[in-house]
C-alpha positions as CSV (number, residue, x, y, z in Angstrom):
1,M,0.0,0.0,0.0
2,A,1.2,3.5,-0.8
3,P,2.1,6.0,2.0
4,I,-1.1,7.8,1.2
5,H,-4.2,5.6,0.5
6,Y,-7.7,6.7,-0.3
7,R,-10.6,4.2,-0.2
8,I,-13.7,5.5,-2.0
9,D,-17.0,3.7,-1.4
10,P,-19.9,4.9,-3.5
11,A,-22.5,2.6,-1.9
12,Q,-24.8,5.4,-0.6
13,Q,-26.1,6.2,-4.1
14,H,-29.6,7.3,-3.1
15,A,-28.1,9.6,-0.5
16,H,-25.6,11.0,-3.1
17,L,-22.7,10.4,-0.6
18,Y,-19.2,9.1,-1.2
19,R,-17.7,7.4,1.8
20,V,-13.9,8.2,2.0
21,T,-11.3,6.5,4.1
22,L,-7.9,8.1,4.0
23,T,-4.9,6.3,5.6
24,V,-1.7,8.2,6.2
25,A,1.0,5.6,6.9
26,R,3.5,8.0,8.5
27,P,1.8,11.2,9.6
28,A,3.7,14.1,11.1
29,A,3.0,15.2,14.6
30,G,-0.1,17.5,14.4
31,Q,-0.6,16.5,10.8
32,E,-2.4,19.1,8.7
33,L,-4.8,18.3,5.9
34,S,-6.9,20.4,3.6
35,L,-9.3,20.1,0.7
36,P,-8.6,22.3,-2.4
37,V,-10.7,25.4,-2.9
38,W,-10.5,25.3,-6.7
39,I,-9.8,22.9,-9.5
40,P,-7.2,23.7,-12.1
41,G,-8.7,24.8,-15.4
42,S,-11.8,26.4,-13.8
43,Y,-10.7,29.7,-12.3
44,L,-13.1,30.2,-9.4
45,V,-12.8,29.5,-5.7
46,R,-15.6,26.9,-5.4
47,E,-15.2,25.9,-1.7
48,F,-15.3,22.2,-2.2
49,S,-15.1,21.7,1.6
50,K,-18.8,22.7,1.8
51,N,-19.6,19.2,0.7
52,L,-17.4,17.4,3.2
53,Q,-19.1,16.1,6.4
54,S,-18.8,13.7,9.3
55,L,-15.0,14.0,9.5
56,R,-13.2,12.0,12.2
57,A,-9.7,10.6,12.8
58,S,-8.2,7.7,14.7
59,Q,-4.9,5.9,15.4
60,G,-4.9,2.3,16.4
61,G,-8.6,2.4,16.8
62,A,-8.5,5.3,19.3
63,E,-10.1,8.6,18.4
64,V,-7.8,11.5,17.5
65,A,-8.9,15.1,18.1
66,L,-9.3,17.3,15.0
67,E,-8.9,21.0,15.0
68,Q,-10.5,23.0,12.2
69,L,-8.1,25.8,11.2
70,D,-10.2,27.6,8.6
71,K,-12.8,26.8,5.9
72,H,-10.8,24.0,4.4
73,R,-7.9,23.0,6.7
74,W,-7.7,20.7,9.7
75,R,-5.0,19.6,12.1
76,A,-5.0,16.1,13.6
77,R,-3.7,15.9,17.1
78,C,-1.9,12.6,16.2
79,R,1.4,11.0,17.2
80,P,4.0,10.8,14.5
81,G,4.9,7.6,12.6
82,K,1.8,5.6,13.5
83,P,-0.9,5.2,10.8
84,L,-3.5,7.9,10.9
85,V,-7.0,7.0,9.5
86,L,-9.5,9.7,8.6
87,E,-13.1,8.9,7.6
88,Y,-15.5,11.3,6.1
89,E,-18.4,11.7,3.6
90,V,-18.7,13.9,0.5
91,A,-22.1,15.0,-0.9
92,A,-22.1,14.7,-4.7
93,Y,-24.9,16.6,-6.3
94,D,-23.1,18.5,-9.1
95,T,-23.6,17.2,-12.7
96,S,-20.8,19.5,-14.0
97,V,-17.3,18.4,-14.9
98,R,-15.8,20.3,-12.0
99,T,-16.8,18.5,-8.8
100,A,-18.6,15.2,-8.0
101,W,-21.9,13.4,-8.8
102,L,-23.4,10.1,-7.5
103,D,-26.8,8.5,-8.0
104,A,-28.1,5.0,-8.9
105,T,-27.3,5.6,-12.6
106,R,-23.8,7.1,-12.6
107,G,-20.9,8.2,-10.5
108,F,-18.2,10.8,-11.3
109,F,-15.6,12.7,-9.2
110,N,-12.5,14.8,-9.4
111,G,-9.9,14.2,-6.7
112,T,-10.1,17.9,-5.7
113,S,-13.6,17.2,-4.4
114,L,-13.0,14.0,-2.5
115,C,-9.3,13.7,-1.6
116,L,-7.9,15.6,1.4
117,R,-4.4,16.8,0.8
118,V,-1.8,15.6,3.3
119,H,0.5,18.5,3.9
120,G,4.2,17.8,3.5
121,Q,3.6,14.5,1.8
122,E,2.2,15.7,-1.6
123,D,5.2,14.1,-3.5
124,Q,4.7,10.7,-2.0
125,P,3.0,7.9,-4.0
126,H,-0.8,8.1,-3.6
127,D,-3.2,5.1,-4.0
128,L,-6.8,5.5,-5.0
129,E,-9.0,2.5,-4.3
130,V,-12.5,2.5,-5.6
131,V,-14.7,-0.3,-4.4
132,R,-17.8,-1.6,-6.3
133,P,-20.8,-2.4,-4.0
134,R,-23.1,-5.2,-5.0
135,A,-25.8,-2.8,-6.2
136,M,-23.3,-1.7,-8.9
137,A,-22.7,-5.1,-10.4
138,G,-23.2,-3.9,-13.9
139,W,-21.0,-0.8,-13.6
140,S,-17.5,-0.2,-14.9
141,L,-14.9,2.4,-14.0
142,A,-12.7,4.6,-16.3
143,T,-9.9,7.0,-15.4
144,G,-6.5,8.2,-16.6
145,L,-4.7,7.1,-13.5
146,P,-2.3,4.2,-13.9
147,A,-3.8,0.9,-12.7
148,H,-2.1,-0.8,-9.8
149,H,-4.4,-3.7,-9.0
150,T,-7.8,-3.6,-10.8
151,A,-10.5,-5.9,-12.0
152,R,-11.7,-6.1,-15.6
153,S,-14.5,-3.7,-14.7
154,G,-11.9,-1.1,-13.8
155,F,-12.7,-1.1,-10.0
156,G,-9.7,-1.5,-7.8
157,T,-6.6,0.4,-6.9
158,Y,-4.8,3.0,-9.0
159,R,-1.4,4.6,-8.1
160,A,-0.4,8.2,-8.7
161,H,3.1,9.6,-8.3
162,G,1.9,12.4,-6.1
163,Y,-1.1,14.5,-5.2
164,D,-1.0,16.6,-8.3
165,E,-1.4,13.6,-10.5
166,L,-4.1,12.1,-8.3
167,V,-6.4,15.0,-8.5
168,D,-5.7,15.6,-12.2
169,C,-7.4,12.3,-13.3
170,P,-11.2,12.3,-12.9
171,V,-13.1,9.1,-12.4
172,E,-16.2,8.0,-14.3
173,M,-18.4,5.1,-13.1
174,G,-21.5,3.4,-14.5
175,P,-22.9,1.2,-17.2
176,F,-21.3,3.4,-19.9
177,W,-20.5,2.7,-23.5
178,S,-16.7,2.4,-24.1
179,I,-14.4,1.8,-27.0
180,R,-10.6,1.8,-27.4
181,F,-8.6,3.1,-30.4
182,T,-5.1,4.2,-31.3
183,A,-4.0,7.5,-32.6
184,R,-0.4,7.7,-34.0
185,G,0.2,4.5,-32.1
186,V,-0.9,5.8,-28.7
187,P,-3.8,4.0,-26.9
188,H,-7.0,6.1,-26.4
189,R,-10.3,5.3,-24.9
190,L,-13.7,7.0,-25.5
191,V,-16.2,6.6,-22.7
192,V,-19.8,7.8,-23.2
193,A,-22.4,7.8,-20.5
194,G,-26.1,8.5,-21.0
195,A,-26.4,8.3,-24.8
196,A,-29.7,7.6,-26.5
197,P,-30.2,4.2,-28.3
198,S,-29.7,5.9,-31.7
199,F,-26.1,6.9,-30.8
200,D,-23.6,6.1,-33.6
201,G,-20.4,5.3,-31.6
202,K,-18.5,4.2,-34.6
203,R,-18.9,7.5,-36.3
204,L,-17.9,9.5,-33.2
205,V,-14.8,7.4,-32.6
206,R,-13.8,7.8,-36.2
207,D,-14.0,11.6,-36.0
208,V,-12.4,11.8,-32.6
209,R,-9.4,9.7,-33.9
210,R,-8.9,12.2,-36.7
211,I,-8.9,15.1,-34.2
212,C,-6.3,13.3,-32.1
213,E,-4.1,12.5,-35.0
214,E,-4.2,16.0,-36.3
215,A,-3.3,17.5,-32.9
216,I,-0.4,15.0,-32.3
217,A,0.9,15.8,-35.8
218,F,0.6,19.6,-35.1
219,W,2.8,19.3,-32.0
220,H,5.2,16.5,-32.9
221,G,5.0,15.7,-36.6
222,E,5.8,12.0,-36.7
223,G,6.8,11.9,-33.0
224,R,4.8,10.7,-30.0
225,P,2.8,12.8,-27.6
226,P,3.8,13.3,-23.9
227,F,1.4,10.8,-22.6
228,A,1.2,7.0,-22.7
229,S,-2.6,6.8,-23.0
230,Y,-5.6,9.1,-23.1
231,V,-9.2,8.9,-21.9
232,F,-12.3,10.9,-23.1
233,L,-15.0,10.9,-20.4
234,L,-18.2,12.1,-22.1
235,N,-21.4,12.6,-20.1
236,V,-24.5,12.9,-22.3
237,V,-27.5,14.8,-20.9
238,H,-30.7,16.3,-22.3
239,D,-29.2,19.8,-22.6
240,G,-25.7,20.7,-21.6
241,Y,-22.2,21.6,-22.8
242,G,-18.8,21.9,-21.3
243,G,-15.4,20.4,-20.7
244,L,-12.4,20.4,-18.4
245,E,-8.9,19.4,-19.4
246,H,-6.6,17.1,-17.5
247,R,-3.1,15.7,-18.1
248,N,-4.1,12.6,-20.0
249,S,-7.9,12.8,-20.0
250,T,-10.8,15.2,-20.3
251,A,-14.3,15.3,-18.8
252,L,-17.0,16.5,-21.2
253,I,-20.7,17.2,-21.3
254,C,-22.9,17.4,-24.4
255,G,-26.6,17.2,-25.3
256,R,-28.1,14.0,-26.6
257,R,-29.2,15.6,-29.8
258,D,-25.6,16.7,-30.5
259,L,-24.3,13.1,-30.9
260,P,-24.2,11.4,-34.3
261,R,-27.1,9.0,-34.9
262,V,-27.2,5.7,-36.7
263,G,-28.3,6.3,-40.3
264,Q,-27.3,9.9,-40.5
265,S,-25.4,10.8,-43.7
266,D,-22.1,12.8,-43.8
267,K,-24.1,15.7,-45.3
268,E,-26.6,15.7,-42.4
269,L,-23.8,15.6,-39.8
270,Q,-21.8,18.3,-41.4
271,A,-24.9,20.5,-41.3
272,S,-25.5,19.7,-37.6
273,E,-24.4,22.7,-35.5
274,G,-24.6,20.6,-32.4
275,Y,-22.3,17.9,-33.6
276,T,-19.8,20.4,-35.0
277,Q,-19.8,22.2,-31.6
278,L,-19.2,18.8,-29.9
279,L,-16.2,18.1,-32.2
280,G,-14.9,21.6,-31.5
281,L,-15.2,21.0,-27.7
282,I,-13.3,17.7,-28.0
283,S,-10.6,19.4,-30.2
284,H,-10.3,22.2,-27.6
285,E,-9.9,20.0,-24.6
286,Y,-7.5,17.7,-26.4
287,F,-5.3,20.6,-27.5
288,H,-5.1,21.7,-23.9
289,T,-3.1,18.5,-23.2
290,W,-0.2,20.5,-24.6
291,N,-1.3,24.1,-24.2
292,V,-2.0,24.7,-20.4
293,K,-1.5,21.3,-18.9
294,R,2.2,21.2,-19.8
295,L,3.0,24.4,-21.7
296,R,1.5,26.6,-19.0
297,P,1.7,30.0,-17.3
298,Q,4.8,30.6,-15.1
299,E,2.4,31.3,-12.3
300,F,1.0,27.7,-12.6
301,A,4.5,26.0,-12.3
302,Q,3.2,24.7,-8.9
303,Y,-0.5,24.9,-8.2
304,D,-1.6,26.5,-4.9
305,Y,-4.8,24.7,-4.0
306,T,-5.6,27.1,-1.1
307,R,-6.2,30.3,-3.0
308,E,-6.6,32.0,-6.4
309,N,-3.7,31.5,-8.8
310,Y,-3.5,34.7,-10.9
311,T,-2.1,35.0,-14.4
312,E,-2.5,37.5,-17.3
313,L,-1.9,34.7,-19.8
314,L,-5.3,33.0,-20.2
315,W,-5.8,34.9,-23.5
316,F,-2.9,32.7,-24.7
317,F,-3.8,29.4,-23.1
318,E,-7.6,29.5,-23.6
319,G,-7.7,32.0,-26.5
320,F,-5.1,30.3,-28.7
321,T,-6.6,26.9,-27.9
322,S,-9.9,28.3,-29.0
323,Y,-8.3,29.5,-32.3
324,Y,-6.9,26.1,-33.0
325,D,-9.9,23.9,-32.0
326,D,-11.9,24.7,-35.1
327,L,-8.9,25.2,-37.3
328,L,-7.8,21.6,-36.5
329,L,-11.3,20.4,-37.4
330,R,-10.8,22.0,-40.8
331,R,-7.4,20.5,-41.3
332,A,-8.7,17.1,-40.3
333,G,-11.4,17.4,-43.0
334,L,-14.2,17.3,-40.5
335,I,-15.6,20.7,-41.6
336,D,-15.3,22.5,-44.9
337,H,-14.0,26.0,-45.6
338,A,-17.5,27.6,-45.5
339,T,-18.3,26.1,-42.1
340,Y,-14.9,27.2,-40.7
341,L,-15.4,30.8,-41.9
342,R,-18.9,30.8,-40.4
343,L,-17.5,29.7,-37.0
344,L,-14.7,32.3,-37.3
345,A,-17.3,35.0,-38.0
346,K,-19.3,33.8,-35.0
347,T,-16.3,34.4,-32.8
348,A,-15.7,37.8,-34.3
349,N,-19.3,38.8,-33.7
350,Q,-19.2,37.6,-30.1
351,V,-16.4,40.1,-29.5
352,L,-17.8,42.9,-31.6
353,Q,-21.1,42.7,-29.8
354,T,-19.5,43.0,-26.4
355,P,-19.1,46.7,-25.4
356,G,-16.8,45.6,-22.6
357,R,-14.0,45.1,-25.2
358,H,-13.5,48.9,-25.0
359,V,-13.3,48.8,-21.2
360,Q,-11.1,45.7,-20.4
361,S,-8.1,44.4,-22.1
362,V,-7.8,40.7,-22.7
363,A,-4.8,40.5,-20.4
364,Q,-6.9,42.1,-17.6
365,A,-9.7,39.7,-18.4
366,S,-7.3,36.8,-17.8
367,F,-6.3,38.2,-14.4
368,D,-9.9,39.0,-13.4
369,A,-11.2,35.5,-14.3
370,W,-11.5,34.7,-10.6
371,V,-14.0,37.5,-9.9
372,K,-15.5,38.3,-13.3
373,Y,-15.6,35.6,-15.9
374,Y,-17.1,32.9,-13.7
375,R,-19.4,35.4,-11.9
376,Q,-21.2,37.0,-14.7
377,D,-24.1,39.3,-14.2
378,E,-26.2,41.9,-16.1
379,N,-23.2,44.2,-16.4
380,T,-20.7,41.6,-17.7
381,P,-21.0,42.4,-21.4
382,N,-20.5,46.1,-20.7
383,A,-17.5,45.8,-18.5
384,T,-15.6,42.7,-19.6
385,V,-14.3,40.8,-22.6
386,S,-13.9,37.0,-23.0
387,Y,-10.3,35.8,-23.0
388,Y,-11.6,32.8,-25.0
389,T,-13.1,34.7,-27.9
390,K,-10.8,37.8,-28.1
391,G,-7.8,35.6,-27.3
392,A,-8.8,33.5,-30.4
393,L,-9.0,36.6,-32.5
394,V,-5.5,37.7,-31.2
395,A,-4.2,34.3,-32.3
396,L,-5.9,34.8,-35.7
397,C,-4.4,38.2,-36.2
398,L,-1.0,37.0,-35.2
399,D,-1.1,34.0,-37.4
400,L,-2.3,36.0,-40.4
401,A,0.3,38.7,-39.8
402,L,3.1,36.1,-39.6
403,R,1.9,34.4,-42.8
404,R,1.7,37.7,-44.6
405,E,5.3,38.5,-43.9
406,G,6.2,35.0,-45.2
407,R,8.9,33.8,-42.7
408,T,7.0,31.7,-40.3
409,T,3.5,30.9,-38.9
410,L,1.9,30.7,-35.5
411,D,2.1,26.9,-35.8
412,A,5.8,27.1,-35.8
413,V,5.9,29.6,-32.9
414,M,3.8,27.2,-30.8
415,R,6.1,24.3,-31.5
416,A,9.1,26.5,-30.8
417,L,7.7,27.5,-27.4
418,W,7.1,23.8,-26.6
419,Q,10.8,23.0,-27.4
420,H,12.2,26.2,-25.8
421,T,10.4,25.8,-22.5
422,G,10.9,22.1,-22.3
423,A,7.1,21.7,-22.4
424,G,6.9,23.6,-19.2
425,P,6.0,27.0,-17.7
426,M,6.3,30.1,-19.8
427,A,5.9,33.8,-19.6
428,E,4.8,36.4,-22.2
429,A,8.5,37.2,-22.7
430,D,9.0,33.7,-24.0
431,L,6.3,34.2,-26.7
432,L,7.9,37.5,-27.7
433,A,11.3,35.9,-27.9
434,Q,10.1,33.1,-30.2
435,L,8.2,35.5,-32.4
436,R,11.4,37.6,-32.8
437,T,13.6,34.5,-33.5
438,L,11.3,33.0,-36.1
439,S,10.0,36.1,-37.8
440,G,13.1,38.3,-37.6
441,R,11.4,41.3,-35.9
442,D,10.0,42.5,-32.7
443,W,6.2,42.0,-32.0
444,S,6.0,43.8,-28.7
445,A,4.0,46.7,-30.2
446,E,1.3,44.3,-31.6
447,I,1.1,42.4,-28.3
448,A,0.8,45.7,-26.4
449,Q,-2.0,46.9,-28.6
450,W,-3.9,43.7,-29.1
451,V,-3.5,42.1,-25.7
452,H,-2.9,45.0,-23.3
453,G,-5.0,47.6,-25.1
454,T,-8.7,48.0,-25.7
455,G,-8.6,49.1,-29.4
456,E,-10.1,47.2,-32.3
457,L,-8.1,44.4,-33.8
458,P,-7.0,44.7,-37.5
459,L,-9.2,41.8,-38.6
460,A,-10.4,43.3,-41.9
461,K,-6.9,44.3,-43.1
462,L,-5.3,40.9,-42.2
463,L,-8.1,38.8,-43.6
464,A,-8.0,40.8,-46.9
465,A,-4.3,40.0,-47.3
466,H,-5.4,36.3,-47.3
467,G,-8.1,36.5,-49.9
468,L,-11.0,37.0,-47.4
469,R,-13.4,39.9,-46.9
470,L,-14.9,41.0,-43.6
471,Q,-18.3,42.3,-44.5
472,A,-20.8,44.2,-42.4
473,D,-23.9,42.0,-42.1
474,T,-27.6,42.8,-41.2
475,A,-27.9,42.8,-37.5
476,Q,-30.6,40.9,-35.7
477,L,-33.2,42.9,-33.7
478,A,-31.6,42.1,-30.3
479,Q,-28.3,43.5,-31.5
480,R,-29.9,46.6,-33.1
481,L,-31.7,47.3,-29.8
482,G,-28.7,46.5,-27.7
483,L,-30.4,43.7,-25.7
484,R,-29.7,40.2,-24.6
485,V,-32.9,38.4,-23.8
486,Q,-34.4,35.1,-22.7
487,E,-37.6,33.9,-24.3
488,S,-38.4,30.6,-22.4
489,A,-41.0,32.1,-20.2
490,G,-42.1,35.4,-21.7
491,L,-39.6,38.0,-22.9
492,Q,-37.1,38.5,-20.1
493,I,-34.3,41.1,-20.4
494,K,-31.0,39.5,-19.4
495,A,-28.6,42.4,-20.2
496,V,-28.8,45.9,-21.7
497,L,-25.8,46.8,-23.8
498,R,-24.0,50.1,-23.4
499,G,-24.9,52.8,-25.9
500,G,-27.9,51.0,-27.5
501,A,-31.5,52.0,-28.1
502,A,-32.7,49.9,-25.2
503,E,-30.4,51.7,-22.8
504,A,-31.6,55.1,-24.1
505,A,-35.2,54.0,-23.5
506,G,-34.5,53.0,-19.9
507,F,-34.6,49.2,-20.1
508,M,-33.0,47.3,-17.2
509,A,-31.8,43.7,-16.8
510,G,-34.6,41.8,-15.0
511,D,-37.4,43.6,-16.8
512,E,-40.2,41.6,-18.5
513,W,-41.2,43.1,-21.8
514,L,-44.9,42.7,-21.9
515,A,-46.2,44.7,-24.8
516,V,-45.6,47.4,-27.5
517,E,-47.9,50.3,-27.9
518,T,-48.4,52.3,-31.1
519,P,-50.8,55.2,-31.5
520,G,-54.3,53.7,-30.8
521,E,-53.2,50.1,-30.2
522,A,-51.3,47.9,-27.8
523,W,-50.1,44.4,-28.4
524,R,-48.9,41.6,-26.1
525,V,-45.4,40.2,-27.0
526,H,-43.9,36.9,-26.0
527,K,-40.8,36.8,-28.2
528,L,-38.5,39.5,-29.6
529,D,-39.7,38.7,-33.1
530,D,-43.2,39.9,-32.0
531,V,-42.0,43.5,-31.7
532,P,-41.6,44.3,-35.4
533,L,-44.8,42.3,-36.1
534,Y,-46.9,44.7,-34.0
535,A,-44.8,47.9,-34.2
536,G,-45.9,48.9,-37.6
537,N,-43.6,50.2,-40.3
538,T,-40.2,49.5,-38.8
539,S,-38.4,50.0,-42.1
540,Q,-38.6,53.8,-41.5
541,I,-35.8,55.6,-39.8
542,N,-36.3,56.1,-36.0
543,A,-39.7,54.4,-35.7
544,Q,-41.2,55.2,-32.3
545,V,-43.1,52.8,-30.1
546,T,-43.8,52.6,-26.4
547,A,-42.5,49.4,-24.6
548,L,-44.6,48.2,-21.7
549,V,-42.4,46.5,-19.2
550,A,-42.9,45.0,-15.7
551,R,-40.2,45.8,-13.1
552,D,-40.6,44.8,-9.5
553,R,-44.4,44.4,-10.1
554,R,-44.6,47.9,-11.4
555,L,-45.7,48.6,-15.0
556,L,-43.6,51.1,-16.9
557,R,-44.0,52.7,-20.3
558,L,-40.6,53.3,-22.0
559,P,-40.3,55.4,-25.2
560,L,-38.3,53.3,-27.6
561,T,-36.8,54.3,-30.9
562,L,-36.6,51.2,-33.1
563,P,-33.6,51.1,-35.4
564,A,-34.7,50.5,-39.0
565,A,-35.0,46.9,-40.2
566,G,-32.1,45.9,-42.4
567,T,-29.6,48.2,-40.8
568,T,-26.2,46.8,-39.8
569,G,-24.6,46.9,-36.4
570,D,-21.6,45.2,-34.9
571,T,-22.3,42.1,-37.0
572,V,-20.0,40.7,-39.7
573,R,-19.6,37.8,-42.0
574,I,-16.4,36.5,-43.7
575,D,-16.5,35.9,-47.4
576,V,-13.9,34.6,-49.8
577,S,-12.7,37.3,-52.2
578,D,-9.8,35.5,-53.7
579,A,-10.0,31.7,-53.5
580,S,-6.5,31.0,-54.6
581,I,-5.0,33.2,-51.9
582,A,-7.4,32.0,-49.2
583,Q,-6.5,28.4,-50.0
584,Q,-2.9,29.0,-48.9
585,W,-4.1,29.6,-45.4
586,L,-7.1,27.4,-45.1
587,G,-5.8,24.4,-46.9
588,Y,-2.5,23.5,-45.4
589,S,-1.3,22.4,-42.0
590,Q,2.5,22.7,-42.3
591,P,4.5,25.9,-41.8
592,V,5.6,27.9,-44.8
């Protein structure tokens, strides 16, 4: 048995409780223990200790006093050298990829949610033993942890080199569908839980293999990746989306309708936005295996599980990964040029339709992730910008600018960073150094403007140099008004964008838009599309209506100027203006 041994018992499925027994073979006097407050990859203090209960300690069968030091740390009043046993329960009600879930149909957990950290012994070998109760006879277990002594079902004992590896390998349990495949000679496993009977697993694994092979080739050419095996853990729900990267696995969530179905043609699947989005998510999390799990911010050289870990580089690690996720789908032949350009335009529109891009730089957005990105409210679009979407556009601008000058590409810069840092921590200075080395000039001015400034990116100019045209497009009504709405139960105002017609009229997040009034008539509205239906001639400039809204049970009449139908706003599309030039960028995967 390893010096640190966790025994996980998921028998209390209906109570949604994991029973954990932690044995510390050689504790220190007054041994301290703690549960992480966050999970790497999701930049928010989540207070996992709120789910821990019934903690007690013993040595040789005798109770040991525990002193709680703060919200997530304890000290055991134990004697040194003699095995210390801690027993506790963890409530598992979260269906996301970040914490833990347990019921009679499925179990899932991250080590950051279940495994107390033994201070001073983080670098010792750690065993994770997961037992299978009789009620789970048909269940299997999957994880990226190296097996030490396991049954064919996967239940048994796994061994990690230390605490970091232990908590970086999530565990999936249940009667899931599973298949193994190889990509560039490396074993991979795809685990899918909760899929409908129509699920076409063969199609999904075929496409996932192409993503993996494209990513491995991107980083290593004909070489091998920095992991011996890899596991995809995909949880399928009625409606959901998300993922979290790990060192040799990823936990994913998608909607059932997003999966390929038996009998669907290639044409139908290529037209499926849900399936394309799922492939993009898989591509994104797999690319993270290199870009953030190994090549990572200098500030993440050693995770501090007790507090926020700040960095200004999420625009690079999340944004550049967001640039390459769809681009690798195009290079792998899973989407065509038109689909890729549509996805690129969608990213551009998400940034252009966020007034906060003029307020917050993408470097600031990275640093503020802990208090802003994961805590969004009605003012978020007016005060912040996403380091995912704007970071992706920074990567696009950098790639196109490098290609225009003809000496190198962003692909080559990424690989050079991998080699230069030894696949380890990096700083912004490392990126600038490799840009200078490969391109022959200094890029600090561009990085200062695009990353640390709040001005517009030179998208149109750079796209034009590659045979593409950034065109103003007709804005939807929500964008013309400056609104973000929810239409599931009436017309609810979620956000009012800075400088728009809705703000000028006095709309507020939380309002329910009930009706529009025109001279002599009033009409009930349930969706935003009802507004032009009942507002009269909205093709004229500055059409005037009165919006009837409910706010805190009070009815208000707001004078609203409707922008003319067919007008453009911060909405664009990307068209091919010179196919021969565009093909040079869109059609190859090797550096010039």
